C-alpha positions in Angstrom: 17.9 -3.8 -9.3 15.4 -1.0 -9.6 16.1 -0.6 -13.3 14.2 -3.7 -14.3 11.2 -3.2 -16.6 8.7 -6.0 -16.2 5.3 -6.5 -14.8 6.3 -9.1 -12.2 8.8 -6.6 -10.7 6.1 -4.0 -10.6 3.8 -6.3 -8.8 6.4 -7.1 -6.2 7.1 -3.4 -5.6 3.4 -2.7 -5.6 2.8 -5.2 -2.8 5.9 -4.1 -0.8 5.5 -0.3 -0.9 2.1 -0.3 0.9 3.6 -2.5 3.7 6.4 0.0 4.1 3.8 2.8 4.1 1.8 1.0 6.7 4.8 0.7 9.0 5.7 4.3 8.6 2.1 5.3 9.4 2.3 3.2 12.5 5.6 4.7 13.6 4.4 8.3 13.0 0.8 8.0 14.4 0.6 5.1 16.8 4.1 4.1 18.1 3.5 5.9 21.5 -0.1 4.7 21.8 -0.1 1.0 21.1 2.0 -2.0 20.1 2.2 -3.1 16.4 -0.2 -6.0 17.1 -2.6 -3.7 18.9 -2.4 -1.3 15.9 -3.3 -4.2 13.5 -6.2 -5.2 15.7 -7.5 -1.7 15.9 -7.3 -1.3 12.1 -9.2 -4.6 11.6 -12.0 -3.5 14.0 -12.4 0.2 13.3 -13.8 1.1 9.9 -12.9 4.8 10.2 -9.2 3.9 10.7 -9.4 1.4 7.9 -10.1 4.2 5.5 -7.1 6.2 6.6 -4.8 3.2 6.4 -6.1 2.4 2.9 -5.3 5.9 1.8 -1.7 5.6 3.1 -1.3 2.3 1.3 -2.5 3.7 -2.0 -0.5 6.9 -1.6 2.6 4.7 -1.1 1.9 2.9 -4.4 1.1 6.2 -6.2 4.6 7.4 -5.4 6.2 4.2 -6.7 3.9 4.3 -9.8 4.8 7.9 -10.5 8.5 7.2 -10.2 8.4 4.4 -12.8 6.2 6.3 -15.2 8.6 9.2 -15.1 11.5 6.8 -15.7 9.6 5.4 -18.7 9.5 1.9 -17.2 6.0 1.3 -18.3 5.9 -2.4 -17.7 7.0 -2.0 -14.1 4.5 0.9 -13.7 1.8 -1.4 -15.1 2.6 -4.0 -12.4 2.4 -1.4 -9.6 -0.9 -0.2 -11.0 -2.3 -3.8 -11.0 -1.2 -4.3 -7.4 -2.8 -1.0 -6.5 -6.1 -2.1 -8.0 -5.8 -5.4 -6.1 -5.2 -3.6 -2.8 -8.0 -1.2 -3.5 -10.6 -3.8 -4.4 -9.5 -6.0 -1.5 -9.8 -3.1 1.0 -13.2 -2.1 -0.5 -14.5 -5.6 -0.2 -13.1 -6.0 3.4 -14.7 -2.7 4.4 -18.1 -3.6 3.2 -18.1 -7.2 4.5 -16.8 -6.3 8.0 
């Protein structure tokens, strides 16, 4: 399954990896402090935490991107890069509009 080399698969991985990274960040930092819904509310209302969460999301994608570049799966890496750009732009817009 992870041997595919196409942009669509990279986009899918690029949108899933940050969600997994976000859940890991919640489990490590906030599990004992608040519920998952409380965590999402806190992220949406606190700009300082939003920056930390964006960093975790983009680092998760950087790991996936690096993996596929090293495996010479350039089309999949391209899809991950595109999704990273979409995440980054969306987060930047969200941060400045909120």
